[in-house]
Structure formats: C-alpha cells, structure tokens
PQR file of N, CA, C, O and H, with PARSE charges and radii, in Angstrom:
ATOM      1  N   MET A   1     -15.006 -13.570 -19.229 -0.4000 1.5000
ATOM      2  CA  MET A   1     -13.703 -13.765 -18.673 -0.0000 2.0000
ATOM      3  C   MET A   1     -12.979 -12.405 -18.405  0.5500 1.7000
ATOM      4  O   MET A   1     -12.288 -12.239 -17.400 -0.5500 1.4000
ATOM      5  N   VAL A   2     -13.167 -11.458 -19.335 -0.4000 1.5000
ATOM      6  CA  VAL A   2     -12.527 -10.136 -19.288 -0.0000 2.0000
ATOM      7  C   VAL A   2     -13.136  -9.444 -18.026  0.5500 1.7000
ATOM      8  O   VAL A   2     -12.433  -8.810 -17.239 -0.5500 1.4000
ATOM      9  H   VAL A   2     -13.728 -11.592 -20.152  0.4000 1.0000
ATOM     10  N   PHE A   3     -14.434  -9.598 -17.885 -0.4000 1.5000
ATOM     11  CA  PHE A   3     -15.069  -8.985 -16.684 -0.0000 2.0000
ATOM     12  C   PHE A   3     -14.522  -9.505 -15.429  0.5500 1.7000
ATOM     13  O   PHE A   3     -14.256  -8.719 -14.519 -0.5500 1.4000
ATOM     14  H   PHE A   3     -15.005 -10.114 -18.525  0.4000 1.0000
ATOM     15  N   LEU A   4     -14.320 -10.835 -15.296 -0.4000 1.5000
ATOM     16  CA  LEU A   4     -13.801 -11.417 -14.091 -0.0000 2.0000
ATOM     17  C   LEU A   4     -12.398 -10.979 -13.815  0.5500 1.7000
ATOM     18  O   LEU A   4     -12.013 -10.834 -12.655 -0.5500 1.4000
ATOM     19  H   LEU A   4     -14.535 -11.474 -16.034  0.4000 1.0000
ATOM     20  N   GLU A   5     -11.584 -10.753 -14.892 -0.4000 1.5000
ATOM     21  CA  GLU A   5     -10.266 -10.304 -14.778 -0.0000 2.0000
ATOM     22  C   GLU A   5     -10.238  -8.821 -14.186  0.5500 1.7000
ATOM     23  O   GLU A   5      -9.419  -8.483 -13.332 -0.5500 1.4000
ATOM     24  H   GLU A   5     -11.896 -10.871 -15.835  0.4000 1.0000
ATOM     25  N   GLN A   6     -11.142  -8.021 -14.681 -0.4000 1.5000
ATOM     26  CA  GLN A   6     -11.248  -6.670 -14.199 -0.0000 2.0000
ATOM     27  C   GLN A   6     -11.678  -6.573 -12.669  0.5500 1.7000
ATOM     28  O   GLN A   6     -11.222  -5.745 -11.880 -0.5500 1.4000
ATOM     29  H   GLN A   6     -11.808  -8.296 -15.375  0.4000 1.0000
ATOM     30  N   VAL A   7     -12.618  -7.539 -12.375 -0.4000 1.5000
ATOM     31  CA  VAL A   7     -12.983  -7.556 -10.916 -0.0000 2.0000
ATOM     32  C   VAL A   7     -11.866  -7.968 -10.045  0.5500 1.7000
ATOM     33  O   VAL A   7     -11.639  -7.389  -8.982 -0.5500 1.4000
ATOM     34  H   VAL A   7     -12.989  -8.211 -13.016  0.4000 1.0000
ATOM     35  N   ILE A   8     -11.149  -8.982 -10.487 -0.4000 1.5000
ATOM     36  CA  ILE A   8      -9.949  -9.360  -9.662 -0.0000 2.0000
ATOM     37  C   ILE A   8      -8.925  -8.299  -9.599  0.5500 1.7000
ATOM     38  O   ILE A   8      -8.289  -8.104  -8.563 -0.5500 1.4000
ATOM     39  H   ILE A   8     -11.333  -9.452 -11.351  0.4000 1.0000
ATOM     40  N   HIS A   9      -8.749  -7.625 -10.644 -0.4000 1.5000
ATOM     41  CA  HIS A   9      -7.819  -6.438 -10.659 -0.0000 2.0000
ATOM     42  C   HIS A   9      -8.234  -5.347  -9.671  0.5500 1.7000
ATOM     43  O   HIS A   9      -7.409  -4.751  -8.977 -0.5500 1.4000
ATOM     44  H   HIS A   9      -9.265  -7.784 -11.486  0.4000 1.0000
ATOM     45  N   ILE A  10      -9.537  -5.113  -9.640 -0.4000 1.5000
ATOM     46  CA  ILE A  10     -10.016  -4.088  -8.760 -0.0000 2.0000
ATOM     47  C   ILE A  10      -9.862  -4.465  -7.312  0.5500 1.7000
ATOM     48  O   ILE A  10      -9.494  -3.647  -6.469 -0.5500 1.4000
ATOM     49  H   ILE A  10     -10.207  -5.597 -10.204  0.4000 1.0000
ATOM     50  N   ILE A  11     -10.157  -5.751  -7.031 -0.4000 1.5000
ATOM     51  CA  ILE A  11     -10.065  -6.308  -5.698 -0.0000 2.0000
ATOM     52  C   ILE A  11      -8.551  -6.267  -5.237  0.5500 1.7000
ATOM     53  O   ILE A  11      -8.246  -5.950  -4.087 -0.5500 1.4000
ATOM     54  H   ILE A  11     -10.456  -6.416  -7.716  0.4000 1.0000
ATOM     55  N   TYR A  12      -7.722  -6.570  -6.102 -0.4000 1.5000
ATOM     56  CA  TYR A  12      -6.230  -6.486  -5.876 -0.0000 2.0000
ATOM     57  C   TYR A  12      -5.779  -5.147  -5.434  0.5500 1.7000
ATOM     58  O   TYR A  12      -5.055  -4.988  -4.451 -0.5500 1.4000
ATOM     59  H   TYR A  12      -7.970  -6.827  -7.036  0.4000 1.0000
ATOM     60  N   PHE A  13      -6.250  -4.131  -6.225 -0.4000 1.5000
ATOM     61  CA  PHE A  13      -5.934  -2.739  -5.854 -0.0000 2.0000
ATOM     62  C   PHE A  13      -6.487  -2.310  -4.573  0.5500 1.7000
ATOM     63  O   PHE A  13      -5.832  -1.588  -3.821 -0.5500 1.4000
ATOM     64  H   PHE A  13      -6.838  -4.260  -7.023  0.4000 1.0000
ATOM     65  N   MET A  14      -7.709  -2.737  -4.279 -0.4000 1.5000
ATOM     66  CA  MET A  14      -8.314  -2.390  -3.001 -0.0000 2.0000
ATOM     67  C   MET A  14      -7.591  -3.029  -1.808  0.5500 1.7000
ATOM     68  O   MET A  14      -7.406  -2.380  -0.779 -0.5500 1.4000
ATOM     69  H   MET A  14      -8.240  -3.323  -4.890  0.4000 1.0000
ATOM     70  N   LEU A  15      -7.191  -4.274  -1.940 -0.4000 1.5000
ATOM     71  CA  LEU A  15      -6.422  -4.907  -0.886 -0.0000 2.0000
ATOM     72  C   LEU A  15      -5.093  -4.220  -0.709  0.5500 1.7000
ATOM     73  O   LEU A  15      -4.650  -4.006   0.419 -0.5500 1.4000
ATOM     74  H   LEU A  15      -7.341  -4.801  -2.776  0.4000 1.0000
ATOM     75  N   ALA A  16      -4.402  -3.844  -1.882 -0.4000 1.5000
ATOM     76  CA  ALA A  16      -3.065  -3.198  -1.897 -0.0000 2.0000
ATOM     77  C   ALA A  16      -3.249  -1.841  -1.118  0.5500 1.7000
ATOM     78  O   ALA A  16      -2.445  -1.462  -0.267 -0.5500 1.4000
ATOM     79  H   ALA A  16      -4.762  -4.017  -2.799  0.4000 1.0000
ATOM     80  N   ALA A  17      -4.326  -1.176  -1.467 -0.4000 1.5000
ATOM     81  CA  ALA A  17      -4.570   0.233  -0.747 -0.0000 2.0000
ATOM     82  C   ALA A  17      -4.804  -0.029   0.767  0.5500 1.7000
ATOM     83  O   ALA A  17      -4.245   0.681   1.603 -0.5500 1.4000
ATOM     84  H   ALA A  17      -4.979  -1.485  -2.158  0.4000 1.0000
ATOM     85  N   LEU A  18      -5.591  -0.999   1.104 -0.4000 1.5000
ATOM     86  CA  LEU A  18      -5.858  -1.232   2.555 -0.0000 2.0000
ATOM     87  C   LEU A  18      -4.526  -1.566   3.271  0.5500 1.7000
ATOM     88  O   LEU A  18      -4.232  -0.991   4.319 -0.5500 1.4000
ATOM     89  H   LEU A  18      -6.045  -1.575   0.424  0.4000 1.0000
ATOM     90  N   ILE A  19      -3.745  -2.464   2.724 -0.4000 1.5000
ATOM     91  CA  ILE A  19      -2.431  -2.830   3.430 -0.0000 2.0000
ATOM     92  C   ILE A  19      -1.497  -1.618   3.390  0.5500 1.7000
ATOM     93  O   ILE A  19      -0.822  -1.332   4.379 -0.5500 1.4000
ATOM     94  H   ILE A  19      -3.983  -2.931   1.872  0.4000 1.0000
ATOM     95  N   GLY A  20      -1.452  -0.932   2.310 -0.4000 1.5000
ATOM     96  CA  GLY A  20      -0.635   0.318   2.306 -0.0000 2.0000
ATOM     97  C   GLY A  20      -1.009   1.329   3.308  0.5500 1.7000
ATOM     98  O   GLY A  20      -0.156   1.893   3.993 -0.5500 1.4000
ATOM     99  H   GLY A  20      -2.000  -1.164   1.506  0.4000 1.0000
ATOM    100  N   LEU A  21      -2.276   1.568   3.406 -0.4000 1.5000
ATOM    101  CA  LEU A  21      -2.735   2.513   4.433 -0.0000 2.0000
ATOM    102  C   LEU A  21      -2.496   2.052   5.813  0.5500 1.7000
ATOM    103  O   LEU A  21      -2.191   2.870   6.680 -0.5500 1.4000
ATOM    104  H   LEU A  21      -2.969   1.110   2.850  0.4000 1.0000
ATOM    105  N   PHE A  22      -2.617   0.776   6.077 -0.4000 1.5000
ATOM    106  CA  PHE A  22      -2.328   0.187   7.379 -0.0000 2.0000
ATOM    107  C   PHE A  22      -0.868   0.373   7.716  0.5500 1.7000
ATOM    108  O   PHE A  22      -0.543   0.739   8.845 -0.5500 1.4000
ATOM    109  H   PHE A  22      -2.865   0.112   5.373  0.4000 1.0000
ATOM    110  N   LEU A  23       0.026   0.132   6.766 -0.4000 1.5000
ATOM    111  CA  LEU A  23       1.462   0.289   6.965 -0.0000 2.0000
ATOM    112  C   LEU A  23       1.786   1.752   7.157  0.5500 1.7000
ATOM    113  O   LEU A  23       2.608   2.063   8.018 -0.5500 1.4000
ATOM    114  H   LEU A  23      -0.238  -0.165   5.848  0.4000 1.0000
ATOM    115  N   LEU A  24       1.188   2.686   6.402 -0.4000 1.5000
ATOM    116  CA  LEU A  24       1.488   4.084   6.539 -0.0000 2.0000
ATOM    117  C   LEU A  24       0.998   4.592   7.822  0.5500 1.7000
ATOM    118  O   LEU A  24       1.683   5.409   8.437 -0.5500 1.4000
ATOM    119  H   LEU A  24       0.520   2.434   5.702  0.4000 1.0000
ATOM    120  N   ARG A  25      -0.174   4.166   8.303 -0.4000 1.5000
ATOM    121  CA  ARG A  25      -0.695   4.524   9.608 -0.0000 2.0000
ATOM    122  C   ARG A  25       0.273   4.108  10.743  0.5500 1.7000
ATOM    123  O   ARG A  25       0.612   4.886  11.634 -0.5500 1.4000
ATOM    124  H   ARG A  25      -0.730   3.503   7.803  0.4000 1.0000
ATOM    125  N   ASN A  26       0.689   2.837  10.649 -0.4000 1.5000
ATOM    126  CA  ASN A  26       1.560   2.343  11.676 -0.0000 2.0000
ATOM    127  C   ASN A  26       2.947   2.929  11.667  0.5500 1.7000
ATOM    128  O   ASN A  26       3.659   2.878  12.669 -0.5500 1.4000
ATOM    129  H   ASN A  26       0.414   2.204   9.925  0.4000 1.0000
ATOM    130  N   LEU A  27       3.334   3.489  10.532 -0.4000 1.5000
ATOM    131  CA  LEU A  27       4.658   4.227  10.427 -0.0000 2.0000
ATOM    132  C   LEU A  27       4.637   5.352  11.352  0.5500 1.7000
ATOM    133  O   LEU A  27       5.592   5.576  12.096 -0.5500 1.4000
ATOM    134  H   LEU A  27       2.755   3.531   9.718  0.4000 1.0000
ATOM    135  N   PHE A  28       3.465   6.151  11.331 -0.4000 1.5000
ATOM    136  CA  PHE A  28       3.483   7.388  12.116 -0.0000 2.0000
ATOM    137  C   PHE A  28       2.865   7.230  13.508  0.5500 1.7000
ATOM    138  O   PHE A  28       2.976   8.160  14.308 -0.5500 1.4000
ATOM    139  H   PHE A  28       2.689   5.970  10.727  0.4000 1.0000
ATOM    140  N   LYS A  29       2.240   6.139  13.834 -0.4000 1.5000
ATOM    141  CA  LYS A  29       1.538   5.946  15.134 -0.0000 2.0000
ATOM    142  C   LYS A  29       2.176   4.967  15.974  0.5500 1.7000
ATOM    143  O   LYS A  29       1.492   4.464  16.866 -0.5500 1.4000
ATOM    144  H   LYS A  29       2.149   5.384  13.185  0.4000 1.0000
ATOM    145  N   ARG A  30       3.415   4.602  15.830 -0.4000 1.5000
ATOM    146  CA  ARG A  30       4.176   3.666  16.635 -0.0000 2.0000
ATOM    147  C   ARG A  30       4.470   4.143  18.017  0.5500 1.7000
ATOM    148  O   ARG A  30       4.903   5.281  18.202 -0.5500 1.4000
ATOM    149  H   ARG A  30       3.970   5.011  15.106  0.4000 1.0000
ATOM    150  N   THR A  31       4.252   3.326  18.971 -0.4000 1.5000
ATOM    151  CA  THR A  31       4.722   3.674  20.286 -0.0000 2.0000
ATOM    152  C   THR A  31       5.938   2.886  20.748  0.5500 1.7000
ATOM    153  O   THR A  31       6.696   3.300  21.625 -0.5500 1.4000
ATOM    154  H   THR A  31       3.900   2.402  18.821  0.4000 1.0000
ATOM    155  N   SER A  32       6.081   1.740  20.120 -0.4000 1.5000
ATOM    156  CA  SER A  32       7.324   0.937  20.373 -0.0000 2.0000
ATOM    157  C   SER A  32       8.083   0.725  19.080  0.5500 1.7000
ATOM    158  O   SER A  32       7.560   0.930  17.984 -0.5500 1.4000
ATOM    159  H   SER A  32       5.465   1.403  19.408  0.4000 1.0000
ATOM    160  N   ARG A  33       9.253   0.335  19.226 -0.4000 1.5000
ATOM    161  CA  ARG A  33      10.186   0.125  18.014 -0.0000 2.0000
ATOM    162  C   ARG A  33      10.195   1.307  17.079  0.5500 1.7000
ATOM    163  O   ARG A  33       9.782   1.244  15.921 -0.5500 1.4000
ATOM    164  H   ARG A  33       9.677   0.169  20.116  0.4000 1.0000
ATOM    165  N   THR A  34      10.709   2.431  17.669 -0.4000 1.5000
ATOM    166  CA  THR A  34      10.718   3.724  16.961 -0.0000 2.0000
ATOM    167  C   THR A  34      12.074   4.052  16.349  0.5500 1.7000
ATOM    168  O   THR A  34      12.317   5.198  15.970 -0.5500 1.4000
ATOM    169  H   THR A  34      11.044   2.482  18.610  0.4000 1.0000
ATOM    170  N   GLY A  35      12.919   3.109  16.251 -0.4000 1.5000
ATOM    171  CA  GLY A  35      14.296   3.391  15.686 -0.0000 2.0000
ATOM    172  C   GLY A  35      14.225   3.586  14.238  0.5500 1.7000
ATOM    173  O   GLY A  35      13.203   3.382  13.583 -0.5500 1.4000
ATOM    174  H   GLY A  35      12.722   2.178  16.559  0.4000 1.0000
ATOM    175  N   ARG A  36      15.378   4.002  13.739 -0.4000 1.5000
ATOM    176  CA  ARG A  36      15.554   4.399  12.299 -0.0000 2.0000
ATOM    177  C   ARG A  36      15.485   3.050  11.423  0.5500 1.7000
ATOM    178  O   ARG A  36      15.068   3.085  10.266 -0.5500 1.4000
ATOM    179  H   ARG A  36      16.208   4.168  14.270  0.4000 1.0000
ATOM    180  N   VAL A  37      15.891   1.930  12.000 -0.4000 1.5000
ATOM    181  CA  VAL A  37      15.948   0.670  11.232 -0.0000 2.0000
ATOM    182  C   VAL A  37      14.472   0.364  10.954  0.5500 1.7000
ATOM    183  O   VAL A  37      14.117  -0.005   9.835 -0.5500 1.4000
ATOM    184  H   VAL A  37      16.230   1.902  12.941  0.4000 1.0000
ATOM    185  N   TYR A  38      13.648   0.511  11.926 -0.4000 1.5000
ATOM    186  CA  TYR A  38      12.172   0.208  11.684 -0.0000 2.0000
ATOM    187  C   TYR A  38      11.562   1.171  10.637  0.5500 1.7000
ATOM    188  O   TYR A  38      10.698   0.786   9.849 -0.5500 1.4000
ATOM    189  H   TYR A  38      13.937   0.811  12.835  0.4000 1.0000
ATOM    190  N   ASP A  39      12.047   2.455  10.657 -0.4000 1.5000
ATOM    191  CA  ASP A  39      11.529   3.404   9.729 -0.0000 2.0000
ATOM    192  C   ASP A  39      11.877   2.922   8.291  0.5500 1.7000
ATOM    193  O   ASP A  39      11.073   3.030   7.365 -0.5500 1.4000
ATOM    194  H   ASP A  39      12.748   2.767  11.297  0.4000 1.0000
ATOM    195  N   ILE A  40      13.123   2.382   8.154 -0.4000 1.5000
ATOM    196  CA  ILE A  40      13.630   1.882   6.793 -0.0000 2.0000
ATOM    197  C   ILE A  40      12.762   0.674   6.443  0.5500 1.7000
ATOM    198  O   ILE A  40      12.316   0.571   5.301 -0.5500 1.4000
ATOM    199  H   ILE A  40      13.776   2.294   8.906  0.4000 1.0000
ATOM    200  N   VAL A  41      12.503  -0.249   7.383 -0.4000 1.5000
ATOM    201  CA  VAL A  41      11.683  -1.369   7.034 -0.0000 2.0000
ATOM    202  C   VAL A  41      10.368  -1.027   6.595  0.5500 1.7000
ATOM    203  O   VAL A  41       9.931  -1.527   5.559 -0.5500 1.4000
ATOM    204  H   VAL A  41      12.865  -0.165   8.311  0.4000 1.0000
ATOM    205  N   TYR A  42       9.636  -0.163   7.327 -0.4000 1.5000
ATOM    206  CA  TYR A  42       8.282   0.256   6.979 -0.0000 2.0000
ATOM    207  C   TYR A  42       8.325   0.963   5.559  0.5500 1.7000
ATOM    208  O   TYR A  42       7.456   0.724   4.720 -0.5500 1.4000
ATOM    209  H   TYR A  42       9.991   0.244   8.168  0.4000 1.0000
ATOM    210  N   ALA A  43       9.276   1.764   5.345 -0.4000 1.5000
ATOM    211  CA  ALA A  43       9.408   2.488   4.033 -0.0000 2.0000
ATOM    212  C   ALA A  43       9.598   1.402   2.918  0.5500 1.7000
ATOM    213  O   ALA A  43       8.996   1.474   1.847 -0.5500 1.4000
ATOM    214  H   ALA A  43       9.982   1.959   6.026  0.4000 1.0000
ATOM    215  N   TYR A  44      10.406   0.467   3.207 -0.4000 1.5000
ATOM    216  CA  TYR A  44      10.706  -0.587   2.191 -0.0000 2.0000
ATOM    217  C   TYR A  44       9.388  -1.466   1.928  0.5500 1.7000
ATOM    218  O   TYR A  44       9.156  -1.945   0.817 -0.5500 1.4000
ATOM    219  H   TYR A  44      10.896   0.409   4.078  0.4000 1.0000
ATOM    220  N   CYS A  45       8.623  -1.625   2.930 -0.4000 1.5000
ATOM    221  CA  CYS A  45       7.337  -2.329   2.715 -0.0000 2.0000
ATOM    222  C   CYS A  45       6.242  -1.505   2.054  0.5500 1.7000
ATOM    223  O   CYS A  45       5.329  -2.044   1.428 -0.5500 1.4000
ATOM    224  H   CYS A  45       8.811  -1.237   3.832  0.4000 1.0000
ATOM    225  N   ILE A  46       6.343  -0.281   2.196 -0.4000 1.5000
ATOM    226  CA  ILE A  46       5.329   0.592   1.576 -0.0000 2.0000
ATOM    227  C   ILE A  46       5.586   0.807   0.123  0.5500 1.7000
ATOM    228  O   ILE A  46       4.625   0.963  -0.631 -0.5500 1.4000
ATOM    229  H   ILE A  46       7.085   0.157   2.705  0.4000 1.0000
ATOM    230  N   ILE A  47       6.882   0.829  -0.354 -0.4000 1.5000
ATOM    231  CA  ILE A  47       7.270   1.174  -1.703 -0.0000 2.0000
ATOM    232  C   ILE A  47       6.547   0.298  -2.725  0.5500 1.7000
ATOM    233  O   ILE A  47       6.045   0.860  -3.698 -0.5500 1.4000
ATOM    234  H   ILE A  47       7.662   0.702   0.259  0.4000 1.0000
ATOM    235  N   PRO A  48       6.448  -1.012  -2.597 -0.5600 1.5000
ATOM    236  CA  PRO A  48       5.675  -1.753  -3.679  0.2800 2.0000
ATOM    237  C   PRO A  48       4.258  -1.348  -3.788  0.5500 1.7000
ATOM    238  O   PRO A  48       3.748  -1.364  -4.908 -0.5500 1.4000
ATOM    239  N   PHE A  49       3.534  -0.973  -2.726 -0.4000 1.5000
ATOM    240  CA  PHE A  49       2.153  -0.552  -2.753 -0.0000 2.0000
ATOM    241  C   PHE A  49       2.099   0.772  -3.489  0.5500 1.7000
ATOM    242  O   PHE A  49       1.170   0.953  -4.276 -0.5500 1.4000
ATOM    243  H   PHE A  49       3.948  -0.960  -1.816  0.4000 1.0000
ATOM    244  N   LEU A  50       3.050   1.751  -3.293 -0.4000 1.5000
ATOM    245  CA  LEU A  50       2.987   2.956  -3.924 -0.0000 2.0000
ATOM    246  C   LEU A  50       3.318   2.784  -5.411  0.5500 1.7000
ATOM    247  O   LEU A  50       2.697   3.444  -6.244 -0.5500 1.4000
ATOM    248  H   LEU A  50       3.805   1.603  -2.654  0.4000 1.0000
ATOM    249  N   LEU A  51       4.259   1.933  -5.766 -0.4000 1.5000
ATOM    250  CA  LEU A  51       4.538   1.646  -7.228 -0.0000 2.0000
ATOM    251  C   LEU A  51       3.362   1.086  -7.900  0.5500 1.7000
ATOM    252  O   LEU A  51       3.098   1.460  -9.042 -0.5500 1.4000
ATOM    253  H   LEU A  51       4.763   1.396  -5.089  0.4000 1.0000
ATOM    254  N   ARG A  52       2.608   0.197  -7.277 -0.4000 1.5000
ATOM    255  CA  ARG A  52       1.354  -0.406  -7.835 -0.0000 2.0000
ATOM    256  C   ARG A  52       0.329   0.602  -8.171  0.5500 1.7000
ATOM    257  O   ARG A  52      -0.288   0.586  -9.236 -0.5500 1.4000
ATOM    258  H   ARG A  52       2.823  -0.107  -6.349  0.4000 1.0000
ATOM    259  N   VAL A  53       0.139   1.590  -7.124 -0.4000 1.5000
ATOM    260  CA  VAL A  53      -0.875   2.559  -7.345 -0.0000 2.0000
ATOM    261  C   VAL A  53      -0.483   3.571  -8.441  0.5500 1.7000
ATOM    262  O   VAL A  53      -1.353   4.074  -9.152 -0.5500 1.4000
ATOM    263  H   VAL A  53       0.641   1.604  -6.259  0.4000 1.0000
ATOM    264  N   LEU A  54       0.821   3.870  -8.578 -0.4000 1.5000
ATOM    265  CA  LEU A  54       1.217   4.734  -9.710 -0.0000 2.0000
ATOM    266  C   LEU A  54       1.366   4.015 -10.955  0.5500 1.7000
ATOM    267  O   LEU A  54       1.681   4.674 -11.946 -0.5500 1.4000
ATOM    268  H   LEU A  54       1.527   3.462  -8.000  0.4000 1.0000
ATOM    269  N   GLY A  55       1.182   2.723 -11.066 -0.4000 1.5000
ATOM    270  CA  GLY A  55       1.229   1.953 -12.210 -0.0000 2.0000
ATOM    271  C   GLY A  55       2.660   1.627 -12.713  0.5500 1.7000
ATOM    272  O   GLY A  55       2.847   1.290 -13.882 -0.5500 1.4000
ATOM    273  H   GLY A  55       0.926   2.188 -10.260  0.4000 1.0000
ATOM    274  N   ILE A  56       3.588   1.724 -11.879 -0.4000 1.5000
ATOM    275  CA  ILE A  56       4.998   1.335 -12.165 -0.0000 2.0000
ATOM    276  C   ILE A  56       5.208  -0.042 -11.787  0.5500 1.7000
ATOM    277  O   ILE A  56       4.874  -0.381 -10.652 -0.5500 1.4000
ATOM    278  H   ILE A  56       3.436   1.997 -10.930  0.4000 1.0000
ATOM    279  N   LYS A  57       5.744  -0.932 -12.626 -0.4000 1.5000
ATOM    280  CA  LYS A  57       6.000  -2.297 -12.317 -0.0000 2.0000
ATOM    281  C   LYS A  57       7.319  -2.537 -11.789  0.5500 1.7000
ATOM    282  O   LYS A  57       7.663  -3.678 -11.483 -0.5500 1.4000
ATOM    283  H   LYS A  57       6.016  -0.657 -13.548  0.4000 1.0000
TER
END
C-alpha cells in the first residue's frame, strides 16, 4: 500500500511538472492574446505548480 502511494505521488509530480512546463512555454511563446491580463492569468495558473514542486502547500 505504501509503495502504491509513492507511485501515485511520483505520477502526480510528473503530471504537475508537465502541465507547468506547458504553461510556462505558452507564457513566452504566445502569438495571440499577449496583453497584461493574460500574463497575470498564466502566472496565476503556474503558481500552484511551483508551490507543489517547492513543497509548499
């Protein structure tokens, strides 16, 4: 049971990293919707992934 919990935890971090990298890439490679409001929205979406990576809840 502990092993399964660790596997799920690792998969969760891998998915969080993948989504975080996708959001970060789209933050700098956008060709449309380049306004400041969209920058704030992207930053607001990236923050939870960064907090999870740093271990802050």
